[in-house]
C-alpha positions as CSV (number, residue, x, y, z in Angstrom):
1,M,-58.9,-103.2,-82.3
2,K,-60.9,-105.5,-80.0
3,D,-61.5,-109.1,-80.6
4,S,-63.0,-110.8,-77.6
5,N,-64.9,-113.9,-76.9
6,S,-67.3,-113.2,-74.1
7,N,-68.8,-116.6,-73.9
8,K,-68.7,-120.0,-75.5
9,S,-71.0,-119.1,-78.4
10,S,-70.1,-115.5,-79.4
11,S,-67.3,-113.3,-80.8
12,F,-67.2,-109.5,-80.8
13,I,-65.0,-107.8,-83.4
14,E,-64.7,-104.0,-83.0
15,G,-62.6,-101.1,-84.2
16,I,-60.9,-102.6,-87.2
17,S,-59.5,-99.7,-89.2
18,K,-57.4,-99.7,-92.4
19,Q,-56.6,-103.4,-92.1
20,L,-57.1,-106.8,-93.6
21,Y,-58.7,-109.0,-91.0
22,V,-59.2,-112.8,-91.5
23,K,-60.7,-115.4,-89.3
24,K,-60.5,-119.0,-90.5
25,P,-62.9,-121.7,-89.2
26,S,-60.1,-123.1,-87.1
27,E,-59.6,-119.7,-85.4
28,L,-63.2,-118.9,-84.7
29,K,-65.1,-121.7,-82.9
30,R,-68.2,-119.6,-82.2
31,S,-71.6,-119.7,-83.7
32,F,-72.3,-116.0,-83.4
33,V,-70.3,-112.9,-84.4
34,K,-70.9,-109.2,-84.0
35,I,-68.8,-106.8,-86.1
36,V,-68.9,-103.2,-84.9
37,N,-67.3,-99.9,-85.9
38,C,-64.9,-101.1,-88.6
39,H,-63.7,-98.6,-91.1
40,E,-61.8,-98.7,-94.4
41,S,-61.0,-102.4,-94.0
42,V,-61.5,-105.8,-95.6
43,I,-62.9,-108.4,-93.1
44,Y,-63.1,-112.1,-93.9
45,I,-65.0,-114.4,-91.5
46,L,-64.8,-117.8,-93.2
47,A,-66.3,-120.0,-90.4
48,P,-69.9,-121.1,-90.7
49,L,-72.1,-119.1,-88.3
50,R,-75.6,-119.4,-86.9
51,Y,-76.0,-115.6,-86.6
52,A,-74.1,-112.4,-87.5
53,I,-74.7,-108.8,-86.6
54,I,-73.0,-106.0,-88.5
55,Y,-73.2,-102.3,-87.8
56,G,-71.3,-99.0,-87.5
57,W,-68.9,-99.5,-90.5
58,S,-67.8,-97.3,-93.4
59,D,-65.9,-98.0,-96.6
60,A,-65.5,-101.7,-95.6
61,S,-65.8,-104.9,-97.4
62,I,-67.1,-107.8,-95.3
63,V,-67.0,-111.4,-96.6
64,L,-68.8,-114.0,-94.6
65,G,-68.9,-117.7,-95.0
66,A,-72.2,-119.6,-94.5
67,V,-74.5,-117.7,-92.1
68,G,-77.9,-118.9,-90.9
69,K,-79.2,-115.4,-90.0
70,I,-77.7,-111.9,-90.5
71,H,-78.8,-108.5,-89.2
72,I,-77.3,-105.4,-90.8
73,W,-77.8,-101.8,-89.9
74,F,-77.4,-99.7,-93.0
75,Q,-76.6,-96.3,-91.5
76,T,-73.2,-96.7,-93.0
77,F,-71.4,-95.5,-96.1
78,N,-70.2,-97.4,-99.1
79,P,-71.0,-101.0,-98.0
80,T,-69.8,-103.9,-100.1
81,F,-71.2,-107.4,-99.5
82,V,-70.0,-110.7,-101.1
């Protein structure tokens, strides 16, 4: 699992597998998030975001708080959005 903050305004979440992953607003002080290659997991990002990119996941449920813009690649299997 990789959770890195490469600059002041972005977060990169990669490789979550068979886990519950939660980021509360107090834990994620970024306006942009990229969620990549996450499988068989439930991911909650509850902080308000300006932009989110999601791709490369399968059998995952992703719950986002308020998001200004979102880009999702659908070459995945069994997506669930809330």
